[in-house]
N, C-alpha and C positions, 0 to 999 in steps of 0.2 A: 574421583571428583563426582559429586552427586549430579543427577540430571538437572535439578533446579539451578544449581550453581552454573552449570554449563549453559542453560537457557539465558541466564542473565549476563552473559559475556558476549560482547560484540567484536567484530573484526574491524580494526582500524586500518584505513587505506590511505594511499596518496591520491592525487588527482587523476592518475591513470589506472586506479583500482588495484594497485599492487599492495598486498598485505604488508603493513608496517608494525603491527602489534595487535594486542587484545586489550579491551577495556571493559570495565564494569558498566552495565547499561545506564544506570542513573547518572553516574559520574560523567560518562561520555556525553549524555544529553545536557547536563549542567554546564560542561566546559565547551560544548559545541564542537567536539572533535569530529573530524571527518571519518565516517564509517560506512560499511557496506549495508545496503538495504535492498528491498524489492517492493514493487507495487504490482498488483494483479488487477486486470480488467476482464471481467467475465461478461460475455454478450450472449443473448438468446438468438434464436433463428429469425426473430423480427428485427434484429439489429439494435436492441435496447441493451443498455449497460446496467448491470446489477450494482446498485449503490448500497453501501453499508452505513448505518448510523451507529457510530461508536458508543459503547456503553458509557453511561454518565460517570462511572467510577474509574475509568481509564486514567493512567498517570498524566496524560495530557489530552487536550482536544476532545474531552468527553461530550457526548450527545451531538457532535458535529457529523455531517454527512461527508462521505469520502468514497474513494474507489472500492471495489469489491473486497479487497483484502490487502494488507501490507504487513511488513515485518522485517526481521533481520536474520540472516543465516547465522547459525552457531559456528564456532570455530571448527574447521575441518568438515563443514557441511557445504555441499554445493548449493548454488543459488536455486536451481530447479528443485532439489530435494527440500530445501527450506520453504520455498513457495508452495509446494505440494502439501507439506506438513501443516503450514499455517492456514491454508485454505480449508483444510479439513478441521483443524482446531477451532477456527473462528466461525466458519459458515456451514460446517457439517457435511461437506461433499467433496468428491474428487472429480477431476476431469483433466484431460490432457492440456498441458500448458506449453506455450511457445514464447521464448524471449524475442521481443521485437525491437528493443532499443535500450539505451541507457541515457540517464540525465544526471547531471551534477547540480545540486542546489543546497542553499543554506537559508532556512526560514526560522523565525522565532515562532514558538508555539506557546500554549498556555503554561502556567506554573513556572515561568522564567526558564524554560527549557528551550533547546535549539535542536532542530533537525538539520544536521550538516551531512548530507548523504550522497554517496555514489549509488544511484538507484537503478536497479535492473528492472525493466518493465516487461511483464508477461501478459499474454492474452490467452483466453480459453473460451469454450462454448459450453453452455449448460442451459437446459430448458425447463427446469423444475424449481420449486420453492426450496430455498436452503433450510437447513435445520440449525439456526443460529445458536451459538453459545452465548447465553445472557451475560456472562462475565466479559465478553469481548464486544458484543453488538446488542443494541437494544431495538434495532429495527433494520429493515431493508426495503428496497423497492426497485422496480425496473423503470428506467427513463430513457427516452431517445437521446441521442447525442445533441441535437439542436436544443431540446428542452433543458438539458443539463447546462449548456452554455448560457441560455436565457435565465435560468434560475440563479446561476452564479452572478450574473450581471445585476439581477434584481435584489438578491439577498446574499451577498458575499460572506457575511458573518456566519451563515449557516453551514459553511463548508470548511474542511481542513485546509490549512495553508499549503501543504504539499500537493494536494489534489488540484488546487487552483494553479499552482506553478507548473505542474506536469501538463495540465490541459492547455495552459497558455503557451508553453514551450512547443508542444507538438501541433496544436491548433485543431480546430474542428474538422478540417478536411482529413487530416491524418488519422484522427481518432475514428472518424466515420469509415475510413478505409479498413481499419482493424476490424470493425464490426462487420463490414461487407464481406471480408475474406472468410469470416466464420459462419456465414449463413448457409 
């Protein structure tokens, strides 16, 4: 099987994150099938979160602001290996990542697609500018946790649906604790 074909296959799971099958990426998102995913939150020593602005050409949620990086593990790839791989592919750097929690959510995104995900949440620390891949991200910025919550309240349409759900689920206090632990 080619690497590209493998990249486009997602791990289907039940609500306890047990693997129940494999699905083609676009079909999974069109059907809203529950699948395994991850989200990465990278903080600097000042406690700011690195936000990514998704590339306009992405298959959904183009040009919206979101967490530092997100993606899906390939079949037979661990969540940590997948998170490490995608962070480098999207943002051009590596740093140690630690899984802090999981969240189950279902949100409608653009282009009539659905993110129905058992999402593993990772955090990491990095104090430099990323070398973003323009096919994945068109911009990035550091923001404090309170400023992110305020920006989402003022302009919710500028942010991805899953990012808003993750932040709402964990809350400002918990997200700030993640940042503070990495200082």
